C-alpha positions as MATLAB code, in Angstrom:
seq = 'MPTPPRKILHVDMDAFYASVEQRDDPDLRGKPVVVAWRGARSVVCAASYEARVFGVRSAMPAGRAERLCPQAIFVPPDFVRYKAVSQQVREIFARHTDLIEPLSLDEAYLDVTRTRTALPSATATAEAIRAAIRGETGLTASAGVASNKFLAKIASDWNKPDGICVIRPRQVEAFLTPLPVGRLPGVGKVMQGRLAELGIATVGQLRQLPATELELRFGRWGRRLHELSQGIDNNPVRPERPSMQISSEDTFAHDLLLADLEPHIRRLAENTWAGYQRERQRHPDRVARTVVLKLKTGDFRLLTRSLTPPTRPASLEALAGIACDLRARVDLPVDTRYRLVGVGLSGFIEQDDNRAQSDLFGEPFEAI';
ca = [
     -67.424   -6.313  -58.590;
     -64.462   -3.960  -59.140;
     -64.530   -0.688  -57.223;
     -65.374    2.201  -59.555;
     -62.603    4.770  -59.894;
     -62.687    7.808  -57.699;
     -63.541   11.164  -59.230;
     -61.099   13.824  -58.062;
     -60.911   17.507  -58.894;
     -57.997   19.846  -58.382;
     -59.206   23.442  -58.554;
     -56.571   26.160  -58.791;
     -57.329   29.879  -58.886;
     -55.572   31.727  -61.702;
     -52.826   34.138  -60.511;
     -54.948   34.485  -57.393;
     -53.494   37.412  -55.446;
     -52.763   39.416  -58.591;
     -56.212   38.649  -60.007;
     -57.882   39.905  -56.820;
     -55.929   43.151  -57.141;
     -56.903   43.540  -60.806;
     -60.539   42.810  -60.013;
     -60.682   45.426  -57.279;
     -58.755   48.130  -59.166;
     -59.851   48.518  -62.800;
     -56.712   50.562  -63.548;
     -54.628   47.403  -63.033;
     -56.496   45.255  -65.536;
     -54.467   44.161  -68.530;
     -51.259   45.419  -66.927;
     -48.270   43.552  -65.445;
     -49.041   43.389  -61.718;
     -46.583   42.060  -59.138;
     -47.887   41.442  -55.629;
     -44.891   42.270  -53.446;
     -43.373   45.047  -51.442;
     -40.984   46.921  -53.699;
     -37.310   46.581  -52.852;
     -34.380   44.187  -52.914;
     -35.417   42.586  -49.614;
     -38.840   41.500  -50.793;
     -39.987   38.428  -52.734;
     -42.834   38.084  -55.212;
     -46.062   36.685  -53.724;
     -47.832   36.519  -57.094;
     -47.595   37.855  -60.636;
     -50.353   38.518  -63.144;
     -50.203   36.713  -66.462;
     -49.169   39.989  -68.086;
     -46.097   40.016  -65.812;
     -45.371   36.316  -66.311;
     -44.760   36.992  -70.010;
     -41.560   38.734  -68.894;
     -40.456   35.791  -66.742;
     -41.701   37.082  -63.386;
     -42.651   34.228  -61.056;
     -43.743   33.714  -57.450;
     -40.944   33.469  -54.829;
     -38.587   35.456  -57.079;
     -36.689   38.341  -55.430;
     -38.631   41.525  -56.089;
     -35.497   43.252  -57.364;
     -35.074   40.660  -60.076;
     -38.758   40.949  -61.009;
     -38.328   44.678  -61.422;
     -35.329   44.164  -63.698;
     -37.201   41.634  -65.819;
     -40.258   43.873  -66.094;
     -39.430   47.543  -65.403;
     -42.999   48.557  -66.225;
     -44.478   46.222  -63.599;
     -46.888   47.720  -61.080;
     -45.975   46.601  -57.563;
     -48.874   46.149  -55.149;
     -48.319   45.260  -51.461;
     -50.111   42.041  -50.463;
     -53.403   42.211  -48.577;
     -53.855   38.745  -47.063;
     -57.010   39.669  -45.162;
     -58.725   40.347  -48.482;
     -57.290   37.217  -50.118;
     -58.473   35.027  -47.218;
     -61.981   36.477  -47.514;
     -62.136   35.567  -51.213;
     -60.666   32.139  -50.470;
     -63.500   31.536  -48.001;
     -66.025   32.444  -50.695;
     -64.485   29.854  -52.982;
     -64.459   27.254  -50.190;
     -68.194   27.798  -49.677;
     -68.757   27.091  -53.377;
     -66.825   23.822  -53.052;
     -68.909   22.829  -50.036;
     -72.126   22.981  -52.058;
     -70.889   19.977  -54.001;
     -68.941   17.822  -51.505;
     -67.735   17.570  -47.923;
     -64.459   15.993  -49.053;
     -62.328   19.109  -49.554;
     -58.574   19.191  -48.934;
     -57.227   22.755  -49.103;
     -53.586   23.060  -50.114;
     -53.376   26.843  -49.800;
     -55.656   29.869  -50.146;
     -55.931   29.352  -53.893;
     -56.098   25.592  -54.517;
     -57.761   22.463  -53.207;
     -58.555   18.834  -53.957;
     -62.190   17.716  -54.030;
     -63.487   14.157  -54.048;
     -66.687   14.263  -56.114;
     -67.202   10.512  -56.468;
     -70.455   11.216  -54.625;
     -71.793   14.759  -54.558;
     -74.598   16.778  -53.043;
     -75.913   17.731  -56.467;
     -77.634   15.922  -59.319;
     -74.905   16.799  -61.809;
     -74.180   13.840  -64.109;
     -70.369   13.758  -63.999;
     -67.211   15.044  -62.368;
     -66.608   17.187  -65.449;
     -70.021   18.807  -65.071;
     -69.264   19.415  -61.382;
     -65.951   21.071  -62.241;
     -67.634   23.311  -64.802;
     -70.366   24.262  -62.322;
     -67.746   25.179  -59.714;
     -65.756   27.255  -62.182;
     -68.912   29.069  -63.325;
     -69.922   29.819  -59.736;
     -66.452   31.153  -58.933;
     -66.581   33.444  -61.957;
     -70.120   34.617  -61.210;
     -69.728   35.170  -57.471;
     -66.137   36.371  -57.145;
     -65.375   37.811  -60.570;
     -62.283   35.598  -60.775;
     -61.320   32.587  -62.859;
     -60.146   29.130  -61.840;
     -58.671   26.191  -63.704;
     -59.597   22.602  -62.913;
     -58.195   19.140  -63.446;
     -60.462   16.098  -63.431;
     -59.034   12.605  -62.965;
     -59.292    9.409  -60.965;
     -56.667   10.461  -58.384;
     -55.032   13.492  -56.827;
     -51.707   13.282  -58.624;
     -53.296   13.239  -62.086;
     -55.866   15.902  -61.220;
     -53.126   18.309  -60.123;
     -51.176   17.840  -63.336;
     -54.379   18.298  -65.324;
     -55.349   21.577  -63.616;
     -52.176   23.187  -64.933;
     -52.700   21.901  -68.472;
     -55.053   24.559  -69.869;
     -54.336   27.518  -67.610;
     -55.638   30.120  -67.259;
     -59.419   29.658  -67.066;
     -59.357   26.113  -68.449;
     -60.256   22.545  -67.665;
     -58.504   19.274  -68.483;
     -60.088   15.857  -68.061;
     -57.969   12.685  -67.894;
     -60.216    9.671  -68.236;
     -58.952    6.304  -66.951;
     -58.424    4.960  -70.468;
     -56.296    8.029  -71.336;
     -53.877    7.880  -68.411;
     -51.055    5.922  -70.043;
     -51.084    7.950  -73.265;
     -51.246   11.215  -71.311;
     -48.307   10.401  -69.041;
     -45.978    8.696  -71.525;
     -44.451   11.801  -73.190;
     -44.257   13.937  -70.053;
     -40.809   14.805  -68.657;
     -40.155   13.049  -65.351;
     -39.944   16.461  -63.689;
     -43.739   16.675  -63.908;
     -44.061   13.880  -61.360;
     -44.543   15.101  -57.768;
     -41.347   14.907  -55.746;
     -39.037   14.631  -58.758;
     -36.788   17.664  -58.475;
     -33.573   18.556  -60.231;
     -31.448   16.126  -58.213;
     -33.698   13.163  -58.958;
     -33.996   14.218  -62.598;
     -30.212   14.100  -62.785;
     -30.059   10.626  -61.217;
     -32.706    9.353  -63.615;
     -30.911   10.968  -66.552;
     -27.848    8.879  -65.661;
     -30.051    5.838  -66.332;
     -31.171    7.272  -69.661;
     -34.603    8.228  -68.347;
     -36.062   11.590  -69.349;
     -39.779   10.838  -69.797;
     -42.450    9.115  -67.761;
     -42.798    6.508  -70.501;
     -39.125    5.602  -70.201;
     -39.438    5.423  -66.422;
     -42.360    3.032  -66.773;
     -40.145    0.567  -68.643;
     -37.884    0.001  -65.633;
     -39.074   -2.816  -63.331;
     -40.319   -1.722  -59.933;
     -37.747   -4.005  -58.284;
     -34.867   -2.211  -59.994;
     -36.198    1.229  -59.051;
     -36.689    0.089  -55.464;
     -33.171   -1.326  -55.359;
     -31.733    2.006  -56.524;
     -33.985    4.450  -54.678;
     -35.583    2.479  -51.838;
     -39.269    3.013  -51.096;
     -39.224    6.138  -53.255;
     -38.344    3.914  -56.217;
     -41.552    1.930  -55.677;
     -43.482    5.195  -55.554;
     -41.869    6.352  -58.805;
     -42.989    3.171  -60.520;
     -46.559    3.684  -59.312;
     -46.616    7.302  -60.489;
     -45.302    6.327  -63.919;
     -48.394    4.142  -64.256;
     -50.747    6.836  -62.974;
     -51.320    5.087  -59.631;
     -51.996    7.249  -56.577;
     -54.139    5.831  -53.788;
     -53.873    8.817  -51.451;
     -57.390    9.903  -50.449;
     -58.653   13.459  -50.235;
     -58.203   14.398  -46.573;
     -60.574   17.148  -45.415;
     -58.960   19.823  -43.247;
     -55.639   18.046  -43.115;
     -53.823   18.815  -39.836;
     -50.787   21.054  -40.165;
     -47.388   19.378  -40.171;
     -45.608   22.574  -39.108;
     -46.646   25.955  -37.709;
     -44.150   28.703  -38.452;
     -43.596   32.406  -38.873;
     -40.708   34.200  -40.566;
     -39.552   37.688  -41.474;
     -37.102   39.272  -43.911;
     -35.205   42.250  -42.482;
     -34.708   45.619  -44.093;
     -30.978   45.254  -43.335;
     -28.905   42.149  -42.663;
     -28.298   41.490  -38.965;
     -25.716   39.650  -36.907;
     -26.713   36.457  -35.109;
     -26.296   38.182  -31.736;
     -28.895   40.793  -32.736;
     -31.650   38.334  -33.619;
     -33.128   37.597  -30.177;
     -35.895   40.267  -30.175;
     -36.937   39.186  -33.670;
     -36.941   35.501  -32.692;
     -39.129   36.250  -29.682;
     -41.534   38.317  -31.796;
     -41.852   35.532  -34.368;
     -42.267   32.968  -31.588;
     -45.370   34.900  -30.489;
     -46.858   34.587  -33.987;
     -46.009   30.890  -34.167;
     -47.457   30.201  -30.725;
     -50.703   31.984  -31.668;
     -50.943   29.849  -34.812;
     -50.248   26.732  -32.755;
     -53.063   27.608  -30.361;
     -55.478   27.974  -33.294;
     -54.352   24.599  -34.647;
     -54.945   23.004  -31.265;
     -58.488   24.359  -31.212;
     -59.143   22.459  -34.445;
     -57.152   19.357  -33.453;
     -56.917   19.320  -29.623;
     -55.347   15.863  -29.448;
     -52.262   16.828  -31.479;
     -49.206   18.407  -29.846;
     -45.888   19.611  -31.275;
     -42.569   18.436  -29.826;
     -39.917   20.006  -32.084;
     -38.739   23.631  -32.240;
     -37.236   24.817  -35.527;
     -35.065   27.877  -36.141;
     -34.712   28.942  -39.777;
     -32.046   31.373  -40.957;
     -31.049   32.787  -44.314;
     -27.697   34.526  -44.707;
     -27.083   37.694  -46.653;
     -25.845   35.590  -49.570;
     -29.072   33.500  -49.516;
     -27.646   30.414  -47.813;
     -30.474   28.661  -45.965;
     -29.910   27.056  -42.544;
     -32.258   25.221  -40.189;
     -31.589   24.075  -36.653;
     -34.073   22.028  -34.628;
     -34.446   20.464  -31.203;
     -36.899   17.925  -29.791;
     -36.598   18.393  -26.004;
     -37.491   15.602  -23.535;
     -40.536   17.637  -22.498;
     -42.476   19.291  -25.297;
     -42.664   23.116  -25.421;
     -45.771   23.924  -23.369;
     -45.622   27.720  -23.294;
     -44.621   30.700  -25.405;
     -41.680   31.321  -23.081;
     -40.397   27.759  -23.604;
     -40.724   28.046  -27.384;
     -38.946   31.412  -27.534;
     -36.198   30.275  -25.185;
     -35.403   27.125  -27.153;
     -35.502   29.024  -30.463;
     -33.034   31.602  -29.129;
     -30.773   28.870  -27.749;
     -30.662   27.158  -31.150;
     -28.463   30.019  -32.370;
     -25.623   28.344  -30.493;
     -25.798   25.486  -33.003;
     -24.976   27.800  -35.912;
     -21.292   27.312  -36.707;
     -20.780   30.149  -39.199;
     -18.341   33.005  -38.500;
     -19.597   35.510  -35.922;
     -19.546   38.325  -38.467;
     -21.997   36.480  -40.756;
     -25.093   38.557  -41.399;
     -28.618   37.243  -41.816;
     -31.445   38.548  -43.956;
     -34.237   36.257  -42.697;
     -35.213   34.407  -39.534;
     -38.107   32.040  -38.859;
     -39.446   30.132  -35.862;
     -41.479   26.950  -36.214;
     -43.092   24.073  -34.329;
     -43.188   20.604  -35.885;
     -43.000   16.931  -34.930;
     -46.732   16.680  -34.237;
     -47.955   13.584  -32.404;
     -51.207   12.540  -30.791;
     -51.518   13.652  -27.174;
     -51.910   10.047  -25.967;
     -48.591    9.208  -27.622;
     -46.998   12.081  -25.727;
     -48.372   10.743  -22.433;
     -47.003    7.297  -23.210;
     -43.552    8.711  -23.923;
     -43.657   10.809  -20.753;
     -44.581    7.746  -18.699;
     -41.808    5.742  -20.316;
     -39.157    8.291  -19.347;
     -40.709    9.184  -16.017;
     -41.687   12.714  -17.057;
     -45.059   14.270  -16.220;
     -47.280   15.284  -19.105;
     -47.923   19.029  -19.077;
     -51.110   20.141  -20.805;
     -51.651   23.507  -22.366;
];
């Protein structure tokens, strides 16, 4: 007997941070709201749909948002409040399934192939979740329903805001065929350009190329492209997926020289180490081996420098010291100024793997 298709939801809150602000302050409702600190140094965390009409988008410099929409109301972010609402939404999800994979505070995948309720379908489950979110939080969410994660995520964006889109297995090919290849996950501007050189602009055109040819041109990613063009995605919903990187960053009020960054690097290392300790409480067998220093110059050039030392960073002092030392690997002129710095930990492995590597190189394993 063939295995029945999975039933996957992608639930995405609508303009989440901005919607929370509009809910809690009636004077903001129906107005263009930008969640960001005002000023040229800030970036947009979220924009209400009234602001999006003017072209304001998340991650845009706040100064540009203000030029696009002079009448916008800027509201500083309140992440404590947003996290509280996100937890409310997570509790609603948990009434229906244990298989929840959060992507951020405002979106998650749910596997509802089997649920805790007697609802007759994945569509009915999605509608029940959306209704509960509206009734209990006063906010709206959009949902995509499909047989895999990739399709469900595309679908959730289809009828935003406050909408639902269902892609049934028999509809997959017709749904994907006219879409631009840029709608496929992982296909950015560079890959779009490389595909355009082959005369490929839509998913339907991509599907016509044999998998062997795509793999020859793009390696394993070519095989993945072929699968996506057919609507194939076998990645399961992974509850409470372990973090791949723990990081903290800050944008300065004024650009600083590299030599002036040490106190800021050490401060951010404290935040990163605290986050790492919380991650280890959830996943005690996973340890990080790589320290990452992130820099952004005054002209928005992004740099990263990383180091995987023979012995993993086992203390805040070790993390901060390595992050500060990584400045020596920056080969820009000494008078270059920087607007942002970040400190991260990555390269997670299982603790047993770390012991094995330590034994191999004759180094003692040092536990936190």
